[in-house]
N, C-alpha and C positions, 0 to 999 in steps of 0.2 A: 904729338905723341902723348901727352897727360890725358888730353880730350879724349885720345882713342880707348887709351886704357880703361879710361872711366866708364866709357859707353860697354865698353866688352864684359865689365863687371855686373851691369845693370840687368834687372829681371825684363822681360818681354811683355807685352798685352795678347792675348789670346780670348777670342769673344768666346761666350758660352750661352746661346739663347735658352731661353726657358721652354718647356715644353708644351705645345697646344691641349695634347689630350694626356690624360694620366695613363702611367705604363705599369703593367702589375705582371710580374713573371706567371707563366700558365705551367708550370713543372707538376704540380700537385691538383689543379683544374683538370687537367687532359687526360690525368691517369684515371682508371678503374680500381686499381686495387686498394683494399682497407688502408687507411693511414692508424700507424700505431702509435700510441702515447709516445715514444721514444722518438718517431720521427715529426711529431708534433713540435714535441720541446725544441728538437734541435733545429727544426725550420725557424720557430720563433726567434731563437738567440741569433739566428742569420738574417733574418728578414723583419724584426719586429720593428714598427716606426720609432718606438722609444729607445732600444737599443742603438739603431741608425743615429739617434740625434743624440745620445751620449757618447758615440766616437765622434761624432762631428763636433762637439763639444771638446774632446778630448785633443782634437786636430787645433783646434783654434788656440788651447792651453798651451800645446807644442810650440806653436808661432810664436806665441807671448814669450815662453821661455827663451826662444831664438833670439827674439826683437832685444829681450832685458838684458839678455848675455851681450848685446855688441856695445861695443865705447865708441862715444861721440866723435864723429870726424873733425880732423883741425881745419881751421880757417884759414883762408888765403884771401887776402886784400891786395887791391891795386889802384892807386889813383895816381893822377897826374894833373900839371897846371901848363898852362900854354900862357908864358909872357907876353904883355901888351906893349914892350919898348923892344927897340933893335938892341942889338947887343947882348941880348942874353938868350939862353938855351932853355928849352922845355924840362921841368921838372917833372919828376915821379917820386912814388913812394910803393915799395911792396914789401908785405910783412906776413909771417906765418904765425901762428897763435895756436894754443891748444887749451881747453878747459881742463885745467889740472883738478879742479875741487869735485871732478866728475867721477876721479879715482877714488872719492873717499867714501861715498855710499854706494858704489858699483857692487862690492861684495854682497852687501844687504841685499839689494836687488835682484841679485842672481840666487839668493838663497829663498827667498820669496819667491820667485819664479817658478823655482824647482818644486818648493812647497805647494804651488797653484796646481803646478801639472800632476804629482801625486794626488790632490785633493780631486781632480776630473778623474785619472784612474780608478780611484775607489770608487767614483759616483758611477761610472760605467759597469765595475764590478757589481754595485750596488743594484742596478738595473736588470743586469742580467737574472741576479739572485730571483727579481721581483717577477721578471718575464717567465723565466723556468719554471716556477712554480705555478703561476698565473695560469700557464700555458695546460699545465697538468689538469688543474681546477677547473679549466672550462672544458677541457676532452672528456674529464670524468662527469663533469657537469650534464653534458651533452648526451653522452650514454644515458646517464641517470634519468634524465627526460624524457628520452624516448622510452626505456623501458616503462615510467609512469604513463608515457601518453598512452602504450601498449594496454596497460591495465585499467586506466581512465576507458578507453575505447571498449574494453570488455565489459567494464561495468555498465556503459550507456548502452552496448547491445541488449544485456540482459536486463535490464530496467525497460527498454524500448519493449522486449517480449513481455513482461510481465505488466507492461501498462498496455499493450494491444489486449493482453488476456482479460485484464480487469476492465478495460472500456465493454468486451465483449459480453462478459459475467454482469456488468452492469445493463446493456442492454435486455438481456434475460431475466435480471431481476435477482440473481444470484447474488450479489454483493450489495454492500450500501453505497451511498453517493458519496463518504466520505472516505470510505477506502479507496475509491475508483480517483478522489481528487488527490489524496496522498501519493498514489502511484503515480498520477502524471507529475504532480510536483518533483518527487524525487528524479523521474527522470528528465526532467527541464533542468533542475540543478546540475545533474551529472552533466548534459550536456554543455552548461554555462561554464562548467571546471573545465571539460575539454577545450574550449575554444580560450579560457586564460592560460592554460598550460600550453597550447599551441602557440600564443604569443611569446610566454617565457621560453618554450625551445627556440623558437625564431631569431630573439633577441640574443641568446645562449650562441647559438649560429654564428649569427653577425659579429659578435665580440670575438669568437675565435677565429673567423674569417679577417677580420680587420686585424688580429694579433699577429697571423700568419703570413699579411700583407696580400691577401688573395681578393679580386675584385669581388665587388658586391652580386649577391645573387650565386655565389659558390655554393654547392651542396655538396659535403664531403661524406665519403664514405670511414667510418671510424669504427676500428676493431675493438673488440671487446678489452678494456684494460684490467692490470691485473687488481686486484681485490687489495683495497688498502688497509693498513692494520695501524694499531695503535705506536704514538711515537715512544720510544723507551725513555723513562724517565730519567736515567741515567744520561741522555742527551741534552736532555732540557737542564739539568744540573751543570753540566760540564760547560754547557753554553753559557749560562748565566754567569759562572765563576771569571769567564774572561772577555765577558761582551764587549766590553769597550775596547778591546784590541783586536778585535777579530771581524766585526759585524762593519762592513764597508761604509754605510753610509754614518756611522760614527768616527771611523778612520778617516772620512771625507772631510767632516767637521774638525776632528784635530788637526790634519793637515791644513786646513782654511785659517784655522786660528794661529798654525805656526807660519802662515804667509804672512794673516796681518801683524804680527810679530816683528816679523822682518819689515814690514812696511813703515811701522812705528818708530821701528830700530833706524828707518831709511830717513823719515822725516825730522828725527833727531838730529843725526848726521848734517840734514840740509840747511839747518839754523846757522851753520858755521859761512862766512862770507864764501862768496864765488870768486873762484881766483884763475883767473886767463893770463897764460905767461906766452910771448911771443918773440920772435925776433925781426929787424925791420931793417932794410936797406932802402937808401934814398939819394936824390941827387936833389940841389936846389937849381934856382935860376941862374945861379953863378957858376956852375958845373963843378959845384963841390960835392963830392961822394960821403954819405955819412953810414954808418950801422949802429944798430942799438938793440935794446932790449925793451919790449913793452909788457907792462904789468898792470893788468885790470882787477881791481878788488870792490866788490858789492856791499855797500855799509849797510849791515844790519839793522838801521836807525827805527824804520816805521813797520817794516814786515817779517823780517826774520823767520821765515816759514812758519810763524807762531799758530797760523789759522791751520795749515797741513797737519802740525804736531796735535792741536786740539781735535781734528776729526779722525785722525788714525787711532788716536789714542781712547776714542768713545767706540768708535767701530771693534777695537780690540775686547773693550768691555762688552759690547752688545754679543759677540762672537763666545766670549767665555761664558754666557748666561744662557746662552742657547745651550752650546753643548753639555751644561751641566743640567738643563730642563729635559734635553732631548735623551741623556742619559738616564734618568729618573723615569721619563715615560718608556723608555724601553724595557725597563725591568718590570714596571708595574703592567705593560702590556701584556708581557708573558704570563705573567700570574694571573692575569685577568681572564686570558685565553684558556689556561691551565684549569683555573676553577668552573668557567665555563664546558668546558670539556668532559670535566667529570660530570658535571649536570645533565649534560647532553646525552651522555654515558649512559647513565642511570635511566633517562627517558626512553631512550633507543632498546636498553634492555626489557624493560617494561613492555613498550610497544611489540617488541618481536613475541614477548611469551602471551598477550593477549591475542596477537595474531595467531601463535599455533593453539590457543583455547578454543578461538574462532571456527579455527580449520577442523578441530575434534567434534565442536560442538554442530558444524554443518554437517559431518559424516554422519554424526546421529542422528539428524534432524531427515537427512535424504533416507535413513532406514526408515524411520518413522512415517514419513509420509508415503512411504513405498506400501507401508500395514495400512496406512489408512489413520495415524495417529497425530499427525501433524498436516495444518491446512497448507494451501498453497501461498496465502499472503505470510504466514509464518517462515515458510522454507525461504521464500524471496526476499522477505526483510532480512534475514539474517545472511543469506547470502551477498547482499547489496554491506552491509556492517561489515563482512568478511573481506570485502573488495577494497571498502573505504579504509579499511585499518592496513591493508596492503599497501595502500598509496601513502597514507600516512607514515607507515614506516619507511619507505623509501625516501620520502622526503626527509624525513628525519637523518636518516643515514647520510643524505648529500648535505645536511647542515654541518653533520659531524665531522665529513669529510672537508669542507670549507673551513672550519676552525683548525682543522689538522694541518691545513694547506696555509694558513696564516702563521702558524705557530711555528711552523717548519723554516718560513721565510724570516722571522724575527729572529730564530737563533741559528740561522744559517747552515740549515741540512735540506736534501733534497726531498721533497716530497714522494718522491717514486721509491727511493731504498732507503732514505734516511741517512745517507752517507754525507758526511762535511763538504759543502758545497766550494769549490775552489774560485 
């Protein structure tokens, strides 16, 4: 009966074969509707490999907490002796014992397991913060690169037309060879710029597809995202004021330190002698029955758990140093990004001002060319400068966006609406 009851409480084995081929959801790949930025962020949180990996780690921590909460099982011992002479009966001994000393450090182990579970919960939340803002950044980067690619294609077409006209003018002897070579060089440089931009766009598409757990080669149709705006300064100040109490990675380190502190406490409790107490019932070969109590004590003469105590103490010191250093780095990173953003904002304002000036100069040059007061090479060169400035302004705006997203991740707000991330 005891054996049947024990087997009923055991877990059973179920095979789970590994897949032979990769499996991807095809709900996004099969649709033709443009994917919005909110849909991309939501899907990234649901299907991102990083989020799923963090969820598996949380499940493992939950299982460890369950395992550490279990008490040790009692021990049942049975022995028998067969007499070798006549007139005697078989002897036996039955004992039931329990490790009483395990109850001493059990509360510390439970508290440590609870702290370990909290650490993984905060780690999952930190991963979601990063994935959400990275999905937004990759989404806007793809849209921005598509716009820049269109601008560069327009520049290539413009310089191709100009190069063809210069080559024809060179054949007629209307321009010198250095002007024709200069136009051909500018056209080749723009072609190379377009190729490089195409590689960057393809890389951004692949990163977004991987983040959304889409099969390789998926071409997403992206809707125009909302225009980003500056991170409010008060949000940065408020976040820095209590960064150590709200940022999940710092909270995870605090929980990890609390876990290690309990492990150190449990190691200290483990230096006490191990104590097993049990009861026995037996019969000797003379048919005399006996009952008694068995006590087993481990003498801490050579070990005394001193090695584990030293390891756990050193680990706690390491985690203490890691948390203090991470806290410093977190504040320094926010300050550095704010300084970089101020510099990039100034550069972006100057770039947009220069682009507006080139637009005005281009209108005047076209009017002058129509009146015969400006040559065609001058007009085409000014048009190339205007298009190049537009491309540089777009790239600079995307750089500002990337800094904003990184800042939002560090202070724990959404890069879309600047609301606090939960």
